[in-house]
MIVEX-411944 format. One record per residue (C-alpha): residue in three letters; x, y, z; residue number from 0. Coordinates in steps of 0.1 Angstrom, whole numbers, always signed. Each point is the difference from the previous one (the first is absolute). Last residue first. Layout:
R  code   east  north     up  pos
R   ALA      X      Y      Z  NUM
...
end
This chain:
R  code   east  north     up  pos
R   TYR  +1046  +1059   +965  359
R   GLU     +1    -30    -23  358
R   GLY    +30    -14    +19  357
R   GLN    -10    -36     -4  356
R   LYS     -4     -4    +37  355
R   LYS    -21    +31     +2  354
R   PHE    -23    -12    -28  353
R   GLN     -5    -33    +19  352
R   ARG     -8    +19    +32  351
R   LEU    -25    +21    -19  350
R   ASN    -16    -31    -15  349
R   ILE     -3    -17    +33  348
R   ILE    -16    +31    +15  347
R   ILE    -25     +2    -28  346
R   ILE    -10    -36     +6  345
R   PRO     -4     +6    +37  344
R   ILE    -23    +30     -8  343
R   VAL    -23    -19    -23  342
R   ALA    -19    -21    +26  341
R   LEU     -4    +30    +23  340
R   LEU    -15    +20    -28  339
R   LEU    -24    -27     -9  338
R   VAL    -11     -3    +36  337
R   ILE     -4    +38     +1  336
R   ALA    -23     -1    -30  335
R   LEU    -20    -28    +16  334
R   THR     -4    +20    +31  333
R   SER    -12    +31    -20  332
R   GLY    -27    -21    -17  331
R   TYR    -11    -16    +32  330
R   GLY     -4    +34    +17  329
R   THR    -15    +18    -30  328
R   ASN    -28    -25     -4  327
R   GLN    -19    +17    -28  326
R   PHE    -12    -35    -12  325
R   MET     +8     +7    -37  324
R   PHE    +29    +25     +1  323
R   LEU    +19     -9    +32  322
R   GLN     -8    -36     +7  321
R   ARG     -2    -11    -37  320
R   TYR    +32    +17    -10  319
R   PHE    +19    -14    +30  318
R   GLN    -14    -34     -8  317
R   THR    +13     +4    -35  316
R   ALA    +35    +10    +13  315
R   VAL     +2    -27    +26  314
R   VAL     -8    -28    -25  313
R   GLU    -34    -16     -6  312
R   THR     +0    -31    -23  311
R   ASP    -25    -20    +21  310
R   TYR    -26     -2    -28  309
R   GLN     -3    +38     -2  308
R   GLY    +28    +26     +0  307
R   GLY    -15    +17    -31  306
R   THR     +7    -32    -18  305
R   MET    +23     +8    -30  304
R   ILE     +1    +38     +0  303
R   MET     +2     +5    +37  302
R   VAL    +26    -28     +4  301
R   VAL    +22    +13    -28  300
R   ASP     -1    +36    +12  299
R   PHE     +7     -5    +37  298
R   ILE    +34    -13     +7  297
R   LYS    +16    +20    +28  296
R   LEU    +20    -29    +16  295
R   THR     +7    -15    -34  294
R   PHE    +17    +31    -14  293
R   VAL    +20     +4    +32  292
R   ILE    +12    -36     -2  291
R   ILE    +10     +7    -37  290
R   THR    +23    +27    +12  289
R   THR    +14    -22    +28  288
R   THR     +9    -27    -24  287
R   VAL    +15    +22    -26  286
R   ALA    +23    +17    +26  285
R   LEU    +10    -34    +15  284
R   LEU     +9    -14    -34  283
R   THR    +20    +32     -7  282
R   GLY    +20     -5    +32  281
R   ALA     +5    -37     -6  280
R   ILE    +12     +5    -36  279
R   CYS    +36    -11     +6  278
R   PRO     -9    -26    +25  277
R   LEU    -25    -15    -25  276
R   MET    +24     +0    -29  275
R   ILE    +30    -17    +16  274
R   ARG     -9    -30    +22  273
R   PHE    -36     -7    -11  272
R   PHE     +3     +8    -37  271
R   ILE    +36    -12     -3  270
R   ARG    -11    -33    +17  269
R   VAL    -28     -5    -25  268
R   GLU    +23     +9    -29  267
R   GLY    +26    -26    +10  266
R   ALA    +32     +9    +19  265
R   GLY    +32    -15    -15  264
R   ASP    +25    +26    +11  263
R   ILE     +0    +14    -35  262
R   ARG    -38     +5     +2  261
R   GLY     +4    +19    +33  260
R   ALA    +28    +22    -15  259
R   GLU    -22     +7    -30  258
R   LEU    -28    +12    +23  257
R   ILE    +23    +23    +19  256
R   ASP    +16    +13    -32  255
R   GLU    -34    +10    -14  254
R   PRO     -5    +26    +28  253
R   ILE    -36     -1    +12  252
R   GLY    -18    +31    -14  251
R   LYS    -19    -20    -25  250
R   ILE    -16    -19    +29  249
R   ALA    -11    +33    +16  248
R   ALA    -16    +12    -32  247
R   SER    -18    -33     -4  246
R   LEU    -13     +3    +36  245
R   ILE    -15    +34     -6  244
R   VAL    -16    -10    -33  243
R   MET    -13    -34    +12  242
R   ALA    -15    +13    +32  241
R   PHE    -20    +26    -20  240
R   GLY    -11    -26    -26  239
R   THR    -11    -24    +27  238
R   GLN    -22    +28    +14  237
R   MET    -29     -2    -24  236
R   TRP     -6    -37     -6  235
R   ILE     +8     -7    +37  234
R   LEU    -26    +26    +11  233
R   ILE    -26    -16    -23  232
R   ALA     +9    -35    +13  231
R   ILE     -9    +13    +35  230
R   LEU    -36     +3    -11  229
R   PHE     +0    -37    -11  228
R   LEU    +15     -9    +33  227
R   ASN    -27    +19    +19  226
R   ASN    -26    -21    -19  225
R   TRP    +15    -31    +16  224
R   PRO    -18     +7    +33  223
R   GLN    -26     -4    -13  222
R   LEU     -8    -11    -36  221
R   LEU    -34    +17     -1  220
R   THR    +10    +35    -10  219
R   THR    +33     +5    -18  218
R   TRP     +3    -31    -21  217
R   ALA    -37     -7     -6  216
R   GLN     +8    -32    -19  215
R   PRO     -9    -14    -34  214
R   GLU     -1    -38     -2  213
R   GLY    +26    -18    -20  212
R   GLY     -1    -15    -35  211
R   LEU    +32    +17    -14  210
R   SER    -21    +27    -17  209
R   THR    -18     +5    +33  208
R   VAL    +33     +8    +18  207
R   ILE    +13    +23    -27  206
R   ALA    -33    +20     -1  205
R   ASN     +1     +1    +38  204
R   LEU    +34    +16     -1  203
R   LEU     -8    +25    -28  202
R   GLY    -34    +11    +15  201
R   ILE    -27     -2    -27  200
R   GLN    -15    -32    +13  199
R   THR    -33     -8    -18  198
R   ASP    -27     -4    +26  197
R   ASP    -11    -20    +30  196
R   PRO    +19    +22    +24  195
R   GLN    +21    +28    -15  194
R   TYR    +35     +3    +15  193
R   TYR    +26    +27     -9  192
R   TYR    +35     -8    +12  191
R   ILE    +17    +14    -32  190
R   PHE    -26    +28     -2  189
R   LYS     +7    +11    +36  188
R   TRP    +37     -4     -8  187
R   ILE     -1    +29    -24  186
R   VAL    -21    +22    +23  185
R   GLY    +23     -7    +29  184
R   ALA    +30     +8    -21  183
R   ALA    -15    +33    -10  182
R   VAL     -6     +8    +37  181
R   PHE    +35    -11    +10  180
R   SER    +14    +25    -26  179
R   ILE    +16     -9    -33  178
R   ALA    +37     +2    -11  177
R   MET    +11    -25    +26  176
R   PRO    -18    -27    -21  175
R   MET    +26     +4    -27  174
R   PHE    +30    -10    +21  173
R   VAL     -3    -37     -8  172
R   ILE     -4     +6    -37  171
R   ALA    +29    +26     -1  170
R   LYS    +23    -23    +20  169
R   ALA     -6    -29    -25  168
R   THR     +5    +23    -30  167
R   LYS    +32    +16    +14  166
R   GLU    +15    -34     +9  165
R   PHE     -5    -17    -33  164
R   SER    +34    -17     -2  163
R   SER     -3    -15    +35  162
R   ARG    +24     +0    +29  161
R   ASP    -13    +32    +17  160
R   ALA    -35    -11     -6  159
R   LEU     +6    -30    +22  158
R   VAL    +14    +20    +30  157
R   ALA    -26    +29     -2  156
R   VAL    -29    -25     -6  155
R   LEU     +9    -19    +31  154
R   LEU     +6    +31    +21  153
R   GLY    -34    +14    -10  152
R   LEU    -17    -34     +6  151
R   ALA    +15     -2    +35  150
R   VAL     -7    +36     +8  149
R   CYS    -36     +0    -12  148
R   ALA     -8    -34    +15  147
R   THR    +14     +8    +34  146
R   THR    -18    +34     +1  145
R   GLY    -33    -14    -10  144
R   LEU     +1    -30    +23  143
R   PHE    +12    +17    +31  142
R   VAL    -15    +35     -2  141
R   TRP    -32     -9    -18  140
R   LEU     -7    -29    +24  139
R   LEU     +8    +23    +30  138
R   ASN    -25    +25    -15  137
R   ASN    -26    -27     -2  136
R   ARG     +4     -9    +37  135
R   LEU     -3    +37    +10  134
R   ALA    -32     +4    -21  133
R   THR    -14    -32    +15  132
R   ALA     +6    +14    +35  131
R   LEU    -17    +32    -10  130
R   LEU    -31    -19    -12  129
R   ARG     -1    -23    +30  128
R   ASP     +4    +28    +26  127
R   THR    +24    -11    +27  126
R   PHE    +34    +13    -12  125
R   ILE    -14    +33    -13  124
R   ALA    -23     +4    +30  123
R   ALA    +30     +3    +24  122
R   TYR    +13    +29    -20  121
R   ASN    -34    +17     +0  120
R   ALA     -3     -5    +38  119
R   LEU    +34    +17     +6  118
R   GLY    -15    +31    +15  117
R   VAL    -37     +4     -6  116
R   PHE     -5    +38     +0  115
R   ASP    -34     +9    -13  114
R   VAL     +0    +29    -24  113
R   SER    +16    -13    -33  112
R   ASN    -35    -13    -10  111
R   PRO    +11    -36     -6  110
R   GLY    +18     -1    +34  109
R   PHE    +32    +17    +10  108
R   PHE    +36    -12     +6  107
R   SER     +6     -4    -37  106
R   LEU     -8    +37     -5  105
R   TYR    +32    +11    +17  104
R   LEU    +21    -23    -22  103
R   THR    -17    +14    -31  102
R   ARG     +7    +35    +12  101
R   VAL    +37     -8     +5  100
R   THR     +2    -16    -34   99
R   PRO    -18    +29    -16   98
R   LEU    +26    +24    +16   97
R   PHE    +30    -21    -11   96
R   LEU    -10     -6    -37   95
R   LEU    -12    +31    -18   94
R   TRP    +11    +27    +24   93
R   GLY    +32    -17    +10   92
R   LEU     +8     -9    -36   91
R   LEU     -5    +37     -9   90
R   LEU    +22    +12    +28   89
R   VAL    +27    -25     -9   88
R   ALA     -1    +11    -37   87
R   PRO     +1    +37    +11   86
R   GLY    +31     -7    +22   85
R   VAL    +21    -21    -23   84
R   PHE    +11    +28    -23   83
R   VAL     +3    +28    +26   82
R   TYR    +13    -25    +26   81
R   PRO    +30     -8    -23   80
R   LEU     +8    +37     -3   79
R   ILE     +1     +8    +37   78
R   ARG    +33    -15    +11   77
R   ARG    +21     +8    -31   76
R   LYS    -14    +35     -1   75
R   TRP     +8     +7    +36   74
R   ARG    +38     -5     -5   73
R   ASP     -2    +16    -34   72
R   PRO    -14    +33    +14   71
R   TYR    -37     +5     -7   70
R   GLN    -13    +17    -31   69
R   GLU     -2    -33    -19   68
R   VAL    -25    -12    +26   67
R   VAL    -25    +28    -10   66
R   TRP     +3     -8    -37   65
R   ASN     -5    -37     +7   64
R   PHE    -32     +7    +19   63
R   SER    -13    +22    -28   62
R   TYR     +9    -25    -28   61
R   TYR    -14    -29    +20   60
R   ILE    -34    +16     +6   59
R   ALA     -2    +15    -35   58
R   TYR     +7    -33    -17   57
R   ILE    -27    -17    +21   56
R   GLY    -25    +27     -9   55
R   LEU     +9     -1    -37   54
R   ALA     -8    -37     -4   53
R   GLY    -29     -5    +24   52
R   TRP    -14    +35     -5   51
R   ALA     +0     -4    -38   50
R   ILE    -18    -34     +4   49
R   ALA    -25    +14    +24   48
R   VAL     -7    +31    -21   47
R   ILE     -5    -21    -31   46
R   ALA    -23    -25    +18   45
R   ASN    -22    +28    +14   44
R   ALA     -2    +17    -34   43
R   ILE    -11    -33    -15   42
R   PRO    -26     -6    +28   41
R   PRO    -14    +35     -2   40
R   LEU     +9    +20    +31   39
R   ALA    -24     +1    +30   38
R   THR    +24    +16    +24   37
R   ASP     +3    -15    +35   36
R   ARG    +25    -28     -3   35
R   LEU    +21    +12    -29   34
R   LEU     +2    +35    +14   33
R   PHE     +6    -14    +35   32
R   PHE    +30    -18    -13   31
R   ILE    +13    +30    -20   30
R   MET     -3    +22    +31   29
R   GLY    +19    -26    +20   28
R   HIS    +27     -1    -26   27
R   VAL     +5    +37     +2   26
R   CYS     -3     +3    +38   25
R   VAL    +23    -30     +8   24
R   ASN    +26    +10    -25   23
R   ALA     +0    +36    +12   22
R   ILE     +3    -11    +37   21
R   LEU    +30    -22     -9   20
R   VAL    +17    +28    -20   19
R   LEU     -7    +24    +29   18
R   VAL    +15    -25    +25   17
R   SER    +31     -4    -21   16
R   VAL     +4    +38     -5   15
R   GLY     -1     +4    +38   14
R   LEU    +26    -27     +5   13
R   LEU    +22    +16    -26   12
R   ARG     -3    +34    +19   11
R   GLN     +8    -17    +32   10
R   LEU    +31    -16    -16    9
R   GLN    +11    +33    -14    8
R   ARG     -5    +16    +34    7
R   GLN    +22    -27    +16    6
R   LYS    +26     +3    -26    5
R   THR     +2    +38     +6    4
R   GLN     +1     -5    +38    3
R   ALA    +29    -25     -5    2
R   GLN    +19    +26    -21    1
R   MET     -4    +26    +26    0
end
């Protein structure tokens, strides 16, 4: 009798759970269609969207949590984590996973997304001159940009840690992180500006001419060195990021370990390579992989500075051109998948490192 009563209670709770789920879908679906189909004034539309975004999320979690609280403790402990993680996973699946699958599907078709071409788009990426140039430039950004950012960030972190004006130095180096890549591109466009046969208003050319040199078209005619001048912008921006993270890791090294090394007669160089670097190896790997991801998907700086011309194309700018300018959906989708495949190993390395450090 008691078992039958528990079974009926469980069935009733399951029914209530289904009703709450249906109610949430119906209510929020109606609000979605209201915003999509009703010609509300822009201000009213924005207010409704903001209110729905804030109160709607609260209502979803509150209603689901209320239902779970009605279950026995044994079921509650099992279900509750999924209640809070589930909506986020569904949202990420809708916004990330489904578009990725669709992009992969489109990469096997031609420009009009109708003619099936198999792996022809992938073969074209490594044979087409423009696409091969984009891949080459991306490798330059990854190796030179990442190496310089991490090395300079580590150098500044170590030296600033020993100086009396540490806060000021770190603030100056970190300051470029406060602006976007687009703003950085605009700033450096004026620094590299070149005006043939006229007064040079670009900072770099003004300095060169004042010293008796000839002005140069730094980002256009100096090929392939123009890519290095673009990479310098990334270094200017991301060195501060590397410095802050690595500085925090260095400060976390126990002082007694460093003192023990000095007492044993080790010099500062040996302490750096034998004690500091092994202690911050995990943080160093995390910073490196993060900057690699930045460089793989670099777009803003190249588009603002050169528009991808003068052999400065990268995969992201070529993807933009193929998809939105040339209307070549097949090429564009293929380039997007190539970028994804390049980023996935970096993400796996990061996750493994976090797992080793017990982050989750």
